[in-house]
Legacy VTK file of the C-alpha trace (Angstrom):
# vtk DataFile Version 3.0
C-alpha trace
ASCII
DATASET POLYDATA
POINTS 377 float
40.667 39.076 -9.119
38.638 36.193 -10.573
35.300 37.893 -11.318
33.459 34.557 -11.687
34.568 33.336 -8.225
33.730 36.692 -6.688
30.239 36.493 -8.154
29.887 32.966 -6.808
31.103 34.126 -3.391
28.617 36.951 -3.274
25.900 34.485 -4.104
26.800 31.555 -1.899
27.904 33.185 1.349
25.028 33.982 3.674
24.341 36.575 6.363
22.882 34.094 8.862
22.079 30.429 9.458
18.465 30.723 8.176
19.497 32.240 4.903
22.177 29.565 4.454
19.685 26.747 5.191
17.167 28.094 2.708
19.800 28.345 0.032
20.930 24.812 0.681
17.369 23.500 0.408
16.788 25.461 -2.764
20.026 24.290 -4.386
19.347 20.620 -3.538
15.825 20.912 -4.907
17.020 22.637 -8.088
19.529 19.827 -8.712
16.592 17.499 -9.241
18.821 14.391 -9.047
19.498 14.990 -5.299
17.728 13.371 -2.424
16.987 15.709 0.526
16.419 14.945 4.183
15.869 17.132 7.245
16.973 16.212 10.820
15.171 18.571 13.194
16.860 19.882 16.293
15.117 20.456 19.642
17.165 23.643 20.182
15.398 26.905 19.376
16.872 29.698 17.248
17.470 33.226 18.603
13.840 34.104 17.809
12.437 30.729 18.812
12.756 29.417 15.232
13.035 25.732 14.426
16.546 24.561 13.656
17.727 21.596 11.640
20.559 19.768 10.017
19.816 19.370 6.314
21.196 16.632 4.050
21.596 16.130 0.356
22.504 12.789 -1.241
23.699 12.555 -4.846
24.449 9.385 -6.790
23.852 5.696 -6.414
22.409 4.773 -2.981
24.411 1.536 -3.220
27.714 3.206 -4.121
30.853 1.668 -2.599
32.641 5.047 -2.764
31.195 8.058 -0.953
32.480 11.576 -0.443
31.052 13.624 2.504
31.122 17.427 2.942
30.247 18.641 6.505
29.639 22.202 7.600
29.209 23.844 11.001
30.832 21.362 13.282
31.815 24.497 15.156
28.567 26.329 14.519
29.692 29.884 13.764
32.291 28.456 11.343
29.389 27.249 9.209
29.325 30.330 6.990
32.440 29.059 5.243
31.355 25.368 4.947
27.851 26.215 3.834
29.145 28.431 1.055
31.592 25.687 -0.079
28.713 23.170 -0.160
26.528 25.566 -2.129
29.347 26.161 -4.569
29.741 22.384 -5.191
25.989 22.262 -5.907
26.054 25.337 -8.128
29.012 23.988 -10.102
27.036 20.769 -10.642
29.599 18.596 -9.010
27.038 15.782 -8.960
27.203 15.593 -12.722
30.811 14.471 -12.495
30.037 11.452 -10.312
30.777 8.096 -11.907
28.875 4.899 -11.414
29.486 3.424 -7.935
30.158 6.922 -6.540
28.035 9.201 -4.377
28.282 12.443 -2.409
26.637 13.213 0.945
26.362 16.852 1.951
25.637 17.505 5.633
24.692 21.115 6.184
24.832 22.598 9.689
25.572 19.477 11.751
25.579 21.887 14.710
22.595 24.132 13.842
22.384 25.696 17.287
25.899 27.001 17.095
25.418 28.321 13.544
22.107 30.042 14.362
23.448 31.668 17.558
26.948 32.431 16.214
28.629 30.249 18.798
31.206 27.548 18.335
29.517 25.163 20.792
26.391 23.009 20.700
23.207 23.578 22.648
24.785 21.690 25.599
27.747 24.095 25.591
30.042 21.470 24.112
32.796 21.724 21.544
31.513 19.128 19.099
35.040 18.487 17.844
35.993 17.279 21.387
32.798 15.270 21.915
33.659 12.108 19.908
35.553 10.290 22.630
34.424 6.842 23.836
32.531 7.883 26.980
32.637 4.229 28.174
36.418 4.387 28.387
38.499 6.460 30.853
37.884 10.157 30.199
40.899 12.217 29.102
42.338 14.397 31.874
43.481 17.978 31.427
45.150 19.175 34.564
46.339 22.311 32.941
42.769 23.385 32.167
41.684 22.455 35.715
44.291 24.848 37.084
43.160 27.677 34.765
39.372 27.024 34.585
38.283 30.026 36.712
40.775 32.289 34.955
39.892 31.331 31.383
36.179 32.013 32.049
36.032 34.353 35.048
32.829 35.483 36.612
33.518 39.115 35.620
35.054 40.706 32.518
36.397 43.678 34.378
37.587 44.767 37.790
39.714 42.880 40.343
38.404 39.427 39.449
39.311 39.920 35.784
42.693 41.396 36.637
43.462 38.379 38.864
42.425 36.008 36.094
44.698 37.632 33.547
47.603 37.573 36.021
47.051 33.807 36.694
47.112 33.083 32.919
50.288 35.056 32.351
51.959 33.330 35.315
51.029 29.893 33.842
52.420 30.929 30.453
55.634 32.163 31.919
56.031 29.060 34.092
55.126 26.300 31.659
55.557 27.845 28.233
53.294 28.743 25.355
52.821 25.200 24.044
51.713 23.923 27.410
49.277 26.778 27.737
47.810 26.049 24.299
47.440 22.388 25.188
45.727 23.243 28.484
43.331 25.663 26.844
42.420 23.965 23.559
42.965 20.247 23.504
39.700 19.441 25.302
38.464 19.176 28.864
35.618 17.172 30.388
35.045 18.637 33.853
33.935 22.294 33.355
30.643 22.541 31.435
30.747 26.318 31.288
34.327 26.358 30.101
36.125 26.532 26.824
36.573 23.457 24.632
34.334 21.375 26.901
33.940 17.912 25.431
30.802 16.977 27.296
29.668 14.401 29.816
28.187 12.202 27.033
27.329 12.312 23.357
25.675 15.602 22.313
22.558 15.784 20.208
24.656 17.000 17.265
26.895 13.908 17.548
23.817 11.697 17.730
22.444 13.398 14.623
25.655 12.635 12.738
25.433 9.050 13.856
21.805 8.853 12.704
22.722 10.240 9.290
25.600 7.774 8.975
23.305 4.922 9.862
20.444 6.097 7.580
22.824 6.171 4.634
24.675 3.038 5.526
28.075 4.821 5.484
29.670 2.126 7.623
29.272 -0.470 4.882
31.042 1.498 2.160
34.416 0.487 0.761
35.879 3.978 0.554
34.675 7.123 2.342
36.372 10.549 1.930
35.333 13.272 4.412
35.967 17.044 4.255
34.984 18.924 7.415
35.114 22.738 7.041
36.485 24.915 9.829
37.765 28.474 10.250
39.956 30.373 12.709
43.433 28.789 12.550
46.335 29.609 10.278
47.072 32.491 7.907
44.279 34.670 6.666
42.292 32.946 3.905
44.637 29.999 3.641
42.900 26.599 3.528
44.969 24.106 5.487
44.118 20.422 5.073
44.600 18.981 8.521
44.623 15.336 9.488
43.772 14.365 13.109
45.755 12.150 15.447
43.025 9.442 15.476
44.026 8.203 11.984
47.675 8.410 12.751
50.467 8.551 10.242
48.789 5.991 8.010
45.718 8.242 7.820
47.967 11.170 6.943
49.529 9.134 4.174
46.091 8.163 2.802
45.117 11.835 2.847
48.374 12.911 1.138
47.795 10.313 -1.627
44.645 12.177 -2.511
45.108 15.783 -1.531
48.856 16.176 -2.083
51.736 17.506 0.043
49.843 20.453 1.502
48.198 18.026 3.964
49.420 18.509 7.549
49.526 16.200 10.560
49.720 16.835 14.322
51.745 13.613 14.677
54.407 15.149 12.446
54.201 18.590 14.017
53.232 20.217 10.742
49.628 21.186 11.589
48.610 24.540 13.022
46.409 22.478 15.407
47.684 20.432 18.309
46.721 16.824 19.050
43.136 17.086 20.263
40.845 14.802 22.253
37.491 13.626 20.836
37.717 14.930 17.322
35.251 13.933 14.606
37.933 11.730 13.088
37.915 9.645 16.274
34.419 8.617 15.184
35.330 7.956 11.582
38.368 5.921 12.578
36.303 3.682 14.915
33.607 3.267 12.276
35.673 2.790 9.116
39.383 2.321 9.974
41.550 2.406 6.854
38.464 2.589 4.604
38.226 6.284 5.274
40.151 9.490 4.731
39.272 12.489 6.888
40.579 16.063 6.506
39.654 19.222 8.308
39.729 22.060 5.776
40.701 24.896 8.101
40.622 28.480 6.759
42.613 31.101 8.622
40.968 34.290 9.730
42.654 36.498 12.365
45.472 35.770 14.902
44.564 33.159 17.517
45.260 35.585 20.375
42.363 37.696 19.016
39.989 34.748 19.548
40.669 34.217 23.236
38.867 37.326 24.585
36.003 36.694 22.174
35.487 33.107 23.299
35.932 34.180 26.923
33.158 36.735 26.407
30.884 34.163 24.780
31.317 31.634 27.601
30.946 34.347 30.238
27.716 35.529 28.672
26.090 32.058 28.823
27.552 31.135 32.225
27.182 34.413 34.176
25.343 36.900 32.009
22.305 35.076 30.676
20.011 37.960 31.406
22.040 39.965 28.881
22.033 37.469 26.042
19.473 39.485 24.089
20.745 42.873 25.310
23.098 45.135 23.397
25.970 43.589 25.328
24.944 40.058 24.340
24.381 40.940 20.683
27.749 42.671 20.540
29.583 39.585 21.904
27.823 37.384 19.370
28.595 39.742 16.510
32.316 39.913 17.380
32.531 36.124 17.520
30.895 35.900 14.083
33.236 38.493 12.636
36.311 36.625 13.846
35.295 33.281 12.366
33.569 34.760 9.299
35.431 37.749 7.788
32.819 39.202 5.513
35.392 40.410 3.063
35.522 39.715 -0.674
39.116 38.601 -0.664
38.611 36.066 2.097
35.496 34.573 0.490
37.199 34.402 -2.831
40.105 32.484 -1.257
37.686 30.050 0.429
35.933 29.135 -2.760
39.137 28.842 -4.851
40.667 26.393 -2.392
37.409 24.534 -1.836
36.999 23.908 -5.572
40.487 22.465 -5.650
39.785 20.137 -2.680
36.399 19.082 -4.156
38.086 18.110 -7.383
40.767 16.146 -5.502
38.134 14.423 -3.407
36.138 13.273 -6.437
39.227 12.098 -8.223
40.297 10.394 -5.035
37.223 8.171 -5.001
38.616 6.555 -8.134
42.191 6.126 -6.948
43.390 3.306 -4.737
45.556 4.548 -1.849
49.225 3.941 -2.460
48.699 3.082 -6.152
47.820 6.378 -7.766
48.918 9.654 -6.165
46.907 12.681 -7.101
48.086 16.317 -6.890
LINES 1 378
377 0 1 2 3 4 5 6 7 8 9 10 11 12 13 14 15 16 17 18 19 20 21 22 23 24 25 26 27 28 29 30 31 32 33 34 35 36 37 38 39 40 41 42 43 44 45 46 47 48 49 50 51 52 53 54 55 56 57 58 59 60 61 62 63 64 65 66 67 68 69 70 71 72 73 74 75 76 77 78 79 80 81 82 83 84 85 86 87 88 89 90 91 92 93 94 95 96 97 98 99 100 101 102 103 104 105 106 107 108 109 110 111 112 113 114 115 116 117 118 119 120 121 122 123 124 125 126 127 128 129 130 131 132 133 134 135 136 137 138 139 140 141 142 143 144 145 146 147 148 149 150 151 152 153 154 155 156 157 158 159 160 161 162 163 164 165 166 167 168 169 170 171 172 173 174 175 176 177 178 179 180 181 182 183 184 185 186 187 188 189 190 191 192 193 194 195 196 197 198 199 200 201 202 203 204 205 206 207 208 209 210 211 212 213 214 215 216 217 218 219 220 221 222 223 224 225 226 227 228 229 230 231 232 233 234 235 236 237 238 239 240 241 242 243 244 245 246 247 248 249 250 251 252 253 254 255 256 257 258 259 260 261 262 263 264 265 266 267 268 269 270 271 272 273 274 275 276 277 278 279 280 281 282 283 284 285 286 287 288 289 290 291 292 293 294 295 296 297 298 299 300 301 302 303 304 305 306 307 308 309 310 311 312 313 314 315 316 317 318 319 320 321 322 323 324 325 326 327 328 329 330 331 332 333 334 335 336 337 338 339 340 341 342 343 344 345 346 347 348 349 350 351 352 353 354 355 356 357 358 359 360 361 362 363 364 365 366 367 368 369 370 371 372 373 374 375 376
């Protein structure tokens, strides 16, 4: 056990969104050289509190090379990303920036989901399915359409629930496990109370990201490297660096030049995630093309099959059980979702910080390397 990392983990991981936000604000202020900004959210917290996305900028405002660390795209997964951002600040990563380099830390891009321990935004959207071009034809998901009422039934027990489970098992037996995973997780745009709903238009969280990108002129930079923290897929505690399909194989190659051969790609079938619709990388690819490298740093928690009943309970609660949100039933559902995506165990937190420090080092070195010229490990 690395005692120094354990001490850092105990210090940087938070028990709730509000604690994490205060720590982030304090750390940015203590850095002195940082520039802070607050983007308020209209969504209320569980006790009616004000929510926000907080930003820290470090380095030259005119830098041509910018690294970006983003937490809480899937709100409840923000415990991990927030701690990694705080660790970068506590380790004084900003002191290692060279001239013409900068870092942008975006804390809690989905503050509603973080505060309420939900994956979704205040609109009920999966933010990582919301970055499609809504002016173009909307992706279809006939598999989800067929399973919609079974994946989020109107009851979590009794005949309705039993029929829903039977329908899901019939679908899996008929079409196979991969088809079932694609139907359930790749994104759908017709069922607003359902899982992995990509929205009917840009969410407020997406608009906040676009505002931040505009305010900091990210689109004009020569080289932009993005790390977006997630949890819930893969082996316990392992940090998988996933590319997304939007950047294609060339995006994967750019990422591998910087982060090494542990980078995975859905195009190559090496990622624990499937090809998804409307990921955040769709946005970065449209904005920056080959001037960017995007990776999702995904930390495994517990088996995916354990997540399905938890997410079903979460969506049921907000679709059919709203009167129970603040009841013991509602609080129990939210707590179990939190525990799945944030194992509050020393070993898991230690693994997160160890891998994050490696990725942060690679990112900062990658700002100095030209893709295809110098390969960093």
